C-alpha positions as a printed Julia matrix, in Angstrom:
474×3 Matrix{Float64}:
 113.6   109.05   87.44
 112.92  106.8    90.43
 109.16  106.93   89.79
 109.65  106.08   86.11
 111.82  103.06   86.97
 109.25  102.0    89.57
 106.47  102.08   86.97
 108.67  100.2    84.48
 109.48   97.35   86.84
 105.87   97.04   88.03
 104.48   96.94   84.48
 102.44   93.78   84.03
 102.83   91.96   80.7
  99.94   89.82   79.5
 100.13   87.17   76.78
  98.37   89.49   74.34
 100.92   92.25   74.98
 103.84   89.89   74.49
 102.41   88.53   71.24
 101.7    92.01   69.91
 105.23   93.17   70.81
 106.88   90.27   68.99
 104.64   90.77   65.94
 105.63   94.45   65.75
 109.33   93.56   66.0
 109.03   91.0    63.17
 107.24   93.54   60.96
 109.9    96.16   61.69
 112.65   93.67   60.79
 110.93   92.85   57.51
 110.33   96.49   56.59
 113.86   97.59   57.54
 115.48   94.74   55.63
 113.3    95.17   52.56
 113.84   98.93   52.51
 117.59   98.55   52.72
 117.51   95.93   49.94
 115.64   98.21   47.52
 117.87  101.14   48.49
 120.96   99.09   47.64
 119.57   98.13   44.21
 118.81  101.76   43.41
 122.45  102.75   44.06
 123.71  100.5    41.3
 125.45   97.13   41.09
 127.65   96.37   44.06
 127.79   93.61   46.66
 124.76   94.83   48.59
 123.9    91.41   49.94
 126.71   91.65   52.51
 125.33   94.99   53.7
 121.81   93.59   53.94
 123.14   90.66   55.92
 124.79   93.08   58.36
 121.47   94.89   58.79
 119.68   91.68   59.63
 122.43   90.64   62.06
 122.09   93.99   63.84
 118.31   93.67   63.94
 118.58   90.13   65.31
 121.04   91.31   67.96
 118.63   94.12   68.91
 115.81   91.61   69.16
 117.92   89.37   71.42
 118.78   92.38   73.58
 115.09   93.21   73.88
 114.23   89.64   74.86
 117.05   89.61   77.43
 115.85   92.93   78.9
 112.29   91.59   78.99
 113.4    88.44   80.83
 115.35   90.53   83.35
 112.27   92.67   84.01
 110.17   89.53   84.43
 112.74   88.09   86.85
 112.76   91.28   88.93
 108.95   91.24   88.93
 108.98   87.6    90.08
 111.4    88.43   92.92
 109.19   91.38   93.93
 106.09   89.18   94.02
 107.84   86.56   96.14
 108.94   89.15   98.69
 105.96   91.5    98.54
 104.53   90.24  101.84
 107.66   90.97  103.86
 108.06   94.37  102.17
 104.53   95.42  103.17
 104.4    93.96  106.69
 107.05   92.26  108.78
 105.59   89.05  110.18
 108.83   88.27  112.02
 108.8    87.56  115.71
 112.21   89.22  116.02
 110.58   92.44  114.8
 107.81   92.12  117.38
 110.37   91.42  120.08
 112.23   94.64  119.25
 109.0    96.68  119.56
 107.16   94.97  122.42
 110.28   94.65  124.55
 110.78   92.07  127.24
 110.53   92.78  130.92
 113.29   90.52  132.18
 112.12   90.34  135.75
 111.35   86.84  136.87
 107.68   87.54  137.57
 106.88   89.08  134.16
 106.08   87.72  130.7
 106.86   89.04  127.23
 104.34   91.61  126.04
 101.73   89.91  123.79
 103.98   86.87  123.26
 102.44   83.41  123.57
 104.52   80.24  123.79
 102.79   76.88  123.72
 103.22   73.26  122.58
 101.16   72.27  119.55
 100.27   68.86  120.98
 100.47   69.13  124.79
  99.17   65.61  125.46
 101.3    63.9   122.82
 104.23   61.75  123.93
 107.61   63.18  123.06
 106.23   66.72  122.9
 109.09   68.01  125.04
 111.47   67.3   122.16
 109.42   69.38  119.72
 109.81   73.17  119.41
 107.19   75.4   120.99
 104.93   77.58  118.88
 105.45   81.32  119.32
 102.94   83.97  118.29
 102.27   87.58  119.18
  98.65   88.55  119.83
  96.75   90.71  122.27
  93.77   88.72  123.45
  90.78   90.88  124.33
  88.59   88.1   125.72
  87.85   84.38  125.59
  84.35   83.24  124.77
  83.89   80.83  127.66
  80.98   82.01  129.81
  81.09   85.39  128.1
  78.21   87.27  126.48
  78.77   89.55  123.49
  76.7    92.64  122.71
  76.94   94.75  119.54
  76.74   98.52  119.41
  76.39   99.13  115.68
  76.97  102.63  114.28
  76.41  102.28  110.5
  76.56  106.03  109.82
  80.05  106.49  111.26
  82.75  106.0   108.6
  86.48  105.8   109.21
  88.76  108.14  107.27
  92.47  107.59  106.9
  94.87  110.16  108.29
  95.87  113.1   106.06
  99.48  111.9   105.83
  98.3   108.49  104.61
  96.0   110.13  102.04
  98.95  112.12  100.68
 100.93  108.91  100.11
  98.02  106.72   99.0
  99.33  106.09   95.42
 102.63  104.76   96.75
 100.99  102.67   99.48
  98.46  101.14   97.08
 101.3   100.5    94.64
 102.79   98.17   97.24
  99.99   95.72   96.35
 100.86   95.61   92.64
 101.43   91.83   92.76
  98.15   91.16   94.62
  94.49   91.03   93.75
  92.71   94.02   95.24
  89.05   94.97   95.61
  87.11   97.65   97.4
  84.03   97.2    99.54
  82.53   98.52  102.75
  83.71   96.59  105.8
  82.72   96.58  109.48
  85.38   98.24  111.65
  85.95   97.47  115.31
  85.93  100.98  116.73
  86.1   100.02  120.4
  85.69   97.08  122.76
  84.47   97.06  126.35
  85.98   94.01  127.99
  83.91   91.6   130.11
  84.15   92.08  133.88
  82.18   91.02  136.94
  80.71   94.52  137.11
  79.09   94.21  133.64
  78.0    90.59  134.15
  80.89   89.25  132.06
  79.6    90.94  128.93
  81.84   92.17  126.11
  80.5    95.08  124.05
  81.8    95.56  120.5
  81.32   99.01  118.98
  81.27   98.61  115.2
  81.46  101.39  112.62
  82.3   101.3   108.88
  85.42  101.44  106.78
  86.49  100.14  103.35
  88.82   97.39  102.25
  91.03   99.91  100.45
  91.45  101.71  103.77
  92.72   98.4   105.14
  95.19   98.12  102.24
  96.35  101.67  102.99
  96.89  101.08  106.72
  97.12   97.69  108.45
  98.36   95.82  105.38
 101.31   98.15  104.54
 102.54   98.92  108.04
 106.23   98.36  107.24
 106.3    99.54  103.62
 109.04  102.21  103.2
 107.34  105.45  102.16
 110.74  107.14  102.36
 114.05  106.45  104.1
 113.24  105.27  107.65
 109.59  106.33  107.22
 106.88  103.68  107.69
 103.35  103.75  109.08
 104.41  101.49  111.94
 107.13  103.92  112.95
 104.76  106.9   112.7
 101.68  105.39  114.33
 102.4   102.06  116.03
 106.06  101.59  116.98
 105.71  101.71  120.73
 105.67   99.21  123.57
 101.85   98.97  123.57
  99.31   98.71  120.77
  97.33  101.91  120.3
  93.86  101.67  121.85
  91.17  100.82  119.35
  89.3   104.09  119.79
  92.51  106.09  119.1
  93.94  103.86  116.38
  94.69  105.34  112.95
  94.38  101.93  111.32
  91.31  100.72  109.43
  90.98   97.66  111.73
  88.4    95.72  109.77
  87.21   92.56  111.5
  88.71   89.25  110.39
  87.21   85.76  110.67
  89.53   82.84  111.45
  88.26   79.28  111.89
  89.78   75.81  112.16
  87.55   73.21  110.47
  87.96   69.64  111.71
  86.45   66.61  109.93
  85.33   64.25  112.71
  83.33   61.62  110.81
  85.96   58.92  111.32
  86.36   59.32  115.07
  89.57   61.34  114.71
  90.24   65.03  114.07
  91.38   65.87  110.55
  92.16   69.54  109.96
  91.45   71.19  106.6
  94.41   73.41  105.7
  94.21   75.58  102.56
  97.24   76.73  100.57
  96.88   80.2    99.08
  97.84   81.31   95.59
 100.72   83.56   94.58
  98.43   86.58   94.12
  96.85   86.52   97.58
  97.09   89.83   99.44
  99.04   88.12  102.22
 100.73   84.74  102.86
 101.44   84.06   99.19
 102.01   80.33   98.6
 101.5    79.8   102.32
  98.96   77.99  104.5
  96.23   79.55  106.6
  93.39   78.49  108.86
  90.61   76.51  107.19
  88.63   79.73  106.92
  90.6    82.98  106.92
  88.32   85.7   105.65
  86.91   89.11  106.48
  83.55   90.03  107.89
  81.64   91.58  105.0
  78.84   94.11  105.09
  76.53   92.15  102.79
  73.35   91.25  104.73
  75.14   92.52  107.83
  72.65   95.3   108.64
  69.73   92.88  108.5
  71.61   90.47  110.77
  72.09   93.17  113.38
  68.36   93.88  113.35
  67.17   90.28  113.38
  69.78   88.36  115.36
  73.09   88.59  117.1
  76.31   89.19  115.19
  77.74   85.88  116.37
  74.76   83.95  115.02
  75.12   85.8   111.73
  78.83   84.93  111.51
  78.13   81.3   112.32
  75.53   80.93  109.57
  76.44   83.43  106.87
  80.23   83.61  107.29
  81.53   80.31  108.63
  79.18   77.93  106.85
  78.99   79.98  103.67
  82.79   80.24  103.53
  83.03   76.5   104.08
  80.79   76.0   101.04
  82.54   78.53   98.83
  86.2    78.64   99.9
  86.61   74.94  100.68
  85.69   74.08   97.09
  82.34   72.43   97.69
  80.42   74.57   95.2
  81.84   73.67   91.79
  81.09   75.2    88.39
  81.01   72.58   85.65
  80.61   69.3    87.45
  78.04   66.71   86.48
  74.5    67.0    87.77
  75.13   64.02   90.03
  78.17   65.73   91.58
  76.22   68.94   92.08
  73.44   67.03   93.84
  76.01   65.46   96.18
  77.6    68.82   96.86
  74.23   70.44   97.58
  73.35   67.61   99.95
  76.52   68.15  101.97
  75.99   71.91  101.97
  72.45   71.36  103.22
  73.83   69.09  105.91
  76.06   71.87  107.19
  73.48   72.33  109.92
  75.31   69.43  111.59
  78.41   71.61  111.89
  79.25   72.56  115.44
  80.58   76.11  115.29
  82.37   77.18  118.46
  83.33   80.8   119.18
  86.75   81.04  120.83
  87.28   84.75  121.37
  88.66   88.03  120.05
  92.27   89.16  119.69
  94.32   91.89  118.02
  97.22   91.19  115.69
 100.38   93.22  116.53
 101.97   92.25  113.19
  99.32   94.3   111.36
  99.0    97.11  113.87
  96.24   95.66  116.02
  93.87   94.31  113.36
  91.06   92.49  115.25
  90.07   88.89  114.52
  87.24   86.67  115.76
  88.47   83.1   116.29
  86.43   79.89  115.89
  86.8    76.17  115.57
  84.33   73.93  113.72
  83.63   70.22  114.09
  82.09   68.79  110.92
  80.88   65.17  111.27
  81.72   63.92  107.76
  84.56   61.68  106.58
  87.65   62.67  104.62
  86.47   60.55  101.71
  83.12   62.33  101.51
  84.76   65.73  101.68
  87.53   64.74   99.26
  85.07   63.58   96.61
  83.24   66.89   96.77
  86.43   68.92   96.72
  87.47   67.47   93.34
  86.04   69.84   90.76
  87.21   72.46   88.31
  86.37   75.16   90.83
  88.81   78.07   90.88
  88.42   80.52   93.72
  88.03   84.12   92.54
  88.43   85.64   95.97
  91.35   88.02   96.58
  92.88   85.4    98.9
  92.33   82.54   96.49
  92.86   78.93   97.53
  94.83   76.75   95.11
  95.08   73.56   97.15
  93.42   71.86  100.1
  95.22   69.54  102.49
  93.47   67.29  105.02
  95.77   66.1   107.77
  95.46   64.27  111.06
  95.72   66.93  113.76
  98.25   64.82  115.69
 100.56   64.65  112.65
 100.85   68.4   112.04
 104.27   69.56  113.16
 106.3    72.73  113.49
 109.83   72.73  112.1
 112.26   75.28  113.52
 115.94   75.5   112.49
 118.41   74.4   115.13
 120.82   76.84  116.68
 123.3    76.96  119.49
 121.73   76.26  122.84
 120.47   79.5   124.37
 120.08   79.47  128.12
 117.49   82.0   129.34
 118.04   81.5   133.05
 121.37   83.24  133.22
 122.4    85.81  135.76
 122.23   89.03  133.79
 119.48   90.77  131.84
 121.84   91.06  128.86
 122.25   87.28  128.7
 118.5    86.74  128.77
 118.02   89.42  126.14
 120.52   87.78  123.78
 118.9    84.38  124.31
 115.46   85.78  123.48
 116.74   87.54  120.35
 118.43   84.37  119.12
 115.25   82.36  119.71
 113.08   84.93  117.9
 115.38   85.0   114.87
 115.41   81.22  114.78
 111.62   81.12  114.9
 111.37   83.57  111.97
 112.41   80.65  109.77
 109.88   78.22  111.24
 107.69   76.2   108.88
 104.51   74.19  109.38
 105.08   70.62  108.19
 102.06   69.0   106.5
 102.38   65.58  104.86
 106.14   65.93  105.19
 106.27   69.25  103.3
 107.19   72.58  104.96
 105.03   75.67  104.39
 105.15   79.27  105.49
 102.1    80.07  107.59
  99.87   82.95  108.58
 100.49   84.18  112.12
  96.74   84.17  112.84
  96.83   80.4   112.24
  99.19   80.08  115.21
  96.95   82.41  117.23
  93.97   80.18  116.41
  95.91   77.1   117.54
  96.61   78.9   120.83
  92.94   79.9   121.3
  91.81   76.35  120.47
  94.18   74.68  122.92
  93.27   77.19  125.65
  89.58   76.54  125.03
  90.15   72.79  125.29
  92.05   73.29  128.54
  95.21   71.69  127.12
  97.41   74.66  128.0
  97.21   76.65  131.21
  96.73   80.37  131.66
  99.94   82.37  131.79
 100.85   83.77  135.14
 101.26   87.5   135.45
């Protein structure tokens, strides 16, 4: 019964289905009424019109009941879509705090937790709330070399338990666009040290995007009462090592794109659609994508992975996802767009480093920032087309905002003093702060938006790279 109800509430009605349903109901009403009318005439003279009227009233009431039931199902479906993200994965800092517990000794920091001001050099910053994000940095790119150990014949397979529950786990994405394709998987990472000449080695194998949807992207989805993948595979004080991880761990690409043609930094911030696989109706980094396998093998043979990402991923995504390549614009507009795309060689692509995302079970992401020497006006003219992104994480709106004007809004609460005498006091203060931050919003042009946690991680990498925030002490 539960499965049948689940299928009923997840049924997707299209316009054609709705129209066909209403047409069938109208035909049934006409046939039923006509049949009863002829039946009444055949029985002989009596006031059959009253009976026919009753039939039509009952049919109309049934139709209204059907419409009401349909609207209720649509409302439940709408609620499910709005809350699908939090059902699949908990992106709450309070959840991370409960897993990666604090060490309350004075000389220790929270595990994986980063706290930093968004604008360290801005006056009045002390009055603004700090950004909080959980990430496990593997290395920063400064003075660091990266080597690739590519193993294209090694393919990741999901655990047997996950295979057994694949239909239910994939069903968690019923309100999202889904695709399947081969993806590079970060199988292991050797960190840079003095002994290896400050060289990081990435061991890359293969997986599929569906494997990602079955693992990292549904970590908190309830398979049964108190049974989730996080609890079975990842709910411990440390992230599972990459080489032992049961997650698909495909490699993500995250880049901040700044327009610098006017002498100031203007950040491009996309707003995702309601059918994105994550962060529905929320904002992300300028480029938040996945490393794809297309042309990847050739890149490994001919050049370094980082050069490939810079040219084929960052710049190509800027052309496609930031709405520069339009479909039905005038020839003049297309020429302008092509000129700007050709001028993307002027982009300065800067590699920031690699980190793992505890929210999604250690999914790895390569972080970048890009300085593009064109003006907002030039970019804005090219972004106005009838282009509609067909990617699974479609972009529905682009915002261009002065970096100094982007703010973080966090609800106020009672003052929590961390430097109290007992561990219990500090614990309560941290829990209150984490719950408060769960409701934080990124304010852009005066409007609050939910945001992807990797966007905060990219802010942290960027500010560290610029030397605006200091290294945390052990």
